N, C-alpha and C positions, 0 to 999 in steps of 0.2 A: 407510460414512458415518462421519465423525468423531466422537467422544464430545463431549458437551458444556462438558467441559473442555478439550478441547483446542482446539473450536470459540473457545472465550474467549479462550484463549490466543494463536492468529492473529489473532482481532479484536483483540485490545490489541495486539499488534504491530502491525498495518497503522494503529492508532492512531497509536502510539508515530512509525511511520513519516512519517504524514499531518504531523505537528507538526513534525517535522525536515524535511520537504521546505517548508514553509509558511515557517518558517523560511530554508530557503536562499532559496529564491524572493524573498524578498524581500530578503534582503542582495544577490542579484543584483542586483536592482530598483537599489539603491543606488548599485551598481557596483562593490563588495567581491566578491572572487573566494572563495566559501563551499566550494567545491570540496574544502578540508580537511577540513571537517566534516561531510561524509555519512558517516552510520552504517552504510549497507548493508546495513540493518534487510528492505529487501525481496529481498537474497538468503538470508537466511535464512526468509524466509515461504515463499517457492517451495521451499525444499529440505525444510522442513518438511510441506509440500502435497503433495509428492511430483512436482513439474515436474521434467524432464529437461535438460539440455542440447543438445535439439535444434531447429530451426528452428522449429518448431510453438509452444513455450515459449520461444522469443525473441519471436515475434511477439506472446504474452498479456504477455509482460514491459513489453514497449514500450506494451500498452494500457493496461496497469498505471501505467506511468508518466503517462500521457495522464491517466488518472481521479483518479490522487494530484494532479494539478495544481490540481484544486477546491477542493484545500484552502488554495491560496491566496486566495480567496476569502471563505473564511468567517470572521466573528468569532468567537474563543474566549475574548475577554476576558470575558463574560459568562454566557456557558454553553458548554457541551461537545454538546449535544445533536444537532446539526447534524454534529458530527465524528463522533461517535457511529453518525449514521447512515451518512453518507458511507463511515467503517471498514466496518461492515454492508453495507452495499450493494456494497463491493469485495471483501468477504469471498464475498459469493454469486455474485458474477460470475466469480470464480476457482474457485469450486468449480464450477460449471457448464463451465468450459471443461476443468477437470481432469477430469470426466466423461465430455465431448466426446471428449478425448483420448484415454482409457483404451478406446473404443469398437474 
């Protein structure tokens, strides 16, 4: 199990990735091409969590991207509580998938 400090770091990275994803999805909706501004934080998250470059990890990554699209519908201008919850939920889900892939 990861230490509390590592967990906080990963949840923070996920949260940052969600904010970036929300921005990029919004720009895409406006017809702009935001691909140059993608930060690739998800690659860092997956690396830190110990996922490898196999097919199972690729499916989990696709699932991560699907989950992160929920950020598009969050209103983070007033409060980041929903964003924090989504980041924690995604972290927990990735942890479960990682545990299952190590069996």
